[in-house]
C-alpha positions as CSV (number, residue, x, y, z in Angstrom):
1,M,33.2,-36.4,-87.6
2,K,30.1,-38.9,-87.8
3,K,30.4,-39.0,-83.7
4,I,30.1,-35.4,-83.2
5,L,27.4,-34.7,-85.3
6,G,25.3,-37.9,-83.9
7,S,26.4,-36.2,-81.0
8,L,25.2,-32.9,-81.6
9,L,21.9,-33.8,-83.3
10,I,21.3,-35.9,-80.1
11,L,22.3,-33.1,-77.6
12,S,20.0,-30.6,-80.0
13,L,16.9,-32.9,-79.3
14,L,17.2,-33.1,-76.3
15,L,17.2,-29.5,-76.2
16,L,14.5,-29.1,-78.4
17,N,12.5,-31.6,-76.2
18,S,12.7,-29.7,-73.2
19,C,11.8,-26.7,-74.6
20,G,8.5,-25.3,-74.0
21,K,7.7,-27.5,-71.5
22,A,5.9,-26.4,-68.3
23,D,7.5,-25.6,-64.8
24,T,7.1,-28.3,-62.7
25,G,8.3,-26.2,-59.8
26,C,6.1,-25.3,-56.8
27,Q,4.1,-22.4,-57.1
28,P,3.8,-20.3,-53.3
29,I,-0.2,-19.1,-53.3
30,P,-0.8,-15.1,-52.6
31,V,-1.5,-14.7,-48.9
32,A,-4.8,-12.9,-50.8
33,N,-5.9,-15.4,-52.2
34,E,-6.0,-18.1,-48.9
35,K,-8.0,-14.6,-46.9
36,V,-11.2,-16.6,-46.7
37,Q,-9.9,-19.8,-46.3
38,L,-8.3,-18.2,-43.1
39,Q,-11.6,-16.5,-41.8
40,A,-13.6,-19.5,-42.7
41,Y,-11.6,-21.3,-40.3
42,A,-11.3,-18.4,-37.4
43,T,-15.3,-18.4,-37.6
44,A,-15.9,-22.1,-37.3
45,N,-13.1,-22.3,-34.5
46,G,-14.6,-19.3,-32.6
47,I,-11.3,-17.4,-32.5
48,T,-11.7,-13.7,-32.7
49,A,-9.0,-12.4,-35.0
50,S,-7.3,-9.5,-36.0
51,E,-5.5,-9.7,-39.2
52,N,-2.6,-8.4,-39.8
53,P,-1.2,-6.3,-42.7
54,N,1.2,-9.4,-43.8
55,G,-2.0,-11.3,-44.2
56,F,-2.0,-14.0,-40.9
57,L,-4.9,-14.1,-38.3
58,Y,-4.4,-13.9,-34.9
59,E,-6.5,-13.7,-31.3
60,I,-3.8,-12.5,-28.6
61,I,-5.5,-14.9,-25.6
62,A,-2.7,-13.7,-23.0
63,P,-0.5,-10.6,-23.7
64,G,1.7,-11.9,-21.2
65,S,4.5,-9.2,-20.0
66,G,8.0,-8.0,-19.8
67,P,10.4,-7.3,-22.7
68,A,9.0,-7.1,-26.6
69,I,10.2,-10.4,-28.3
70,T,12.3,-9.8,-31.5
71,V,13.1,-12.1,-33.8
72,N,16.7,-12.4,-32.2
73,N,15.2,-14.3,-29.1
74,T,15.1,-17.5,-28.2
75,V,11.8,-18.1,-27.3
76,S,10.4,-21.3,-24.6
77,V,7.1,-22.5,-26.0
78,V,4.0,-24.9,-25.7
79,Y,1.9,-25.4,-28.9
80,T,0.0,-27.4,-31.1
81,G,-0.3,-27.1,-35.0
82,K,-3.3,-28.1,-36.8
83,L,-3.8,-28.5,-40.6
84,M,-7.2,-26.3,-41.4
85,D,-9.4,-29.8,-41.9
86,G,-8.4,-29.9,-38.5
87,T,-5.7,-32.3,-38.0
88,V,-2.9,-31.8,-35.5
89,F,1.0,-32.0,-37.1
90,T,2.2,-31.4,-33.9
91,S,1.7,-30.6,-30.3
92,V,4.7,-29.7,-28.0
93,A,3.7,-29.9,-24.0
94,V,6.8,-29.4,-22.6
95,S,8.4,-26.5,-23.6
96,Q,11.1,-26.2,-26.5
97,D,13.2,-23.3,-27.0
98,W,13.0,-22.1,-30.6
99,Q,15.8,-19.7,-31.9
100,L,12.7,-16.7,-33.3
101,S,15.3,-16.2,-36.4
102,S,14.7,-19.9,-37.4
103,V,11.4,-20.2,-37.8
104,I,8.7,-20.3,-40.1
105,D,7.5,-16.1,-41.0
106,G,3.9,-16.6,-39.7
107,W,6.2,-17.4,-35.9
108,K,8.5,-14.4,-36.6
109,L,5.5,-11.9,-37.5
110,G,3.0,-13.8,-34.4
111,I,5.2,-14.1,-31.5
112,P,6.3,-10.7,-30.9
113,L,2.7,-10.0,-30.6
114,I,2.8,-11.0,-27.2
115,R,5.4,-11.2,-24.3
116,K,6.9,-14.2,-21.5
117,G,4.1,-16.0,-20.2
118,G,1.4,-14.4,-23.3
119,R,-0.7,-16.8,-25.7
120,I,-1.5,-16.5,-29.4
121,K,-3.2,-18.5,-31.7
122,L,-2.0,-17.8,-35.2
123,I,-3.9,-19.0,-38.5
124,I,-1.1,-18.9,-41.3
125,P,-1.5,-18.5,-44.6
126,S,0.8,-20.9,-46.4
127,A,3.0,-18.5,-48.3
128,L,4.2,-17.4,-44.1
129,A,4.5,-20.9,-43.4
130,Y,6.2,-24.1,-45.4
131,S,4.6,-22.5,-48.7
132,C,4.6,-24.6,-51.7
133,G,6.9,-27.2,-50.6
134,G,5.3,-27.8,-47.0
135,N,6.7,-30.1,-44.7
136,L,6.0,-33.6,-45.6
137,P,5.0,-36.5,-44.9
138,A,2.9,-33.9,-42.4
139,I,2.2,-30.8,-43.9
140,P,1.4,-30.6,-47.3
141,G,2.2,-27.7,-49.8
142,N,0.5,-24.6,-49.8
143,A,-1.0,-25.4,-46.6
144,P,-2.2,-22.6,-44.3
145,I,-2.1,-23.7,-40.7
146,F,-3.1,-22.8,-37.1
147,F,-0.9,-22.4,-34.1
148,D,-1.9,-22.3,-30.5
149,I,1.1,-20.5,-28.6
150,T,2.1,-20.0,-25.7
151,V,5.5,-18.2,-24.4
152,N,7.1,-19.6,-21.3
153,D,10.5,-17.9,-21.9
154,V,12.0,-15.7,-23.6
155,K,16.0,-15.5,-23.8
């Protein structure tokens, strides 16, 4: 009986100790909270950006041609990705295939704005990129990012 009471006491103390502690899980930043930072990046980098209703900024450099791209397509792209401080975290010079349904939301929403042969610059808020979890070690949590993407093929 003493063992049971002792175990219950320890369990109770553990439960009480865990109550009321702050949530240590990550908290995504709302898109609206990064709007000024995205606009500043566009201005500093000479990007004449339009704002998508979802909150990302984009500039279509070349619209491309052919059928519209959808999230069901695989796109063959070359791209460069940067943090807002200009740090390049990825650069792909030889076309790489991506199933559009499996990429970040910023790509899912931005790439369909162009077609095969098109080029677009995307300034993506963190909530439409890697959110609060980031993509470590290259992309910290809650980091808005920039991509310059050229679509070479659509399948």
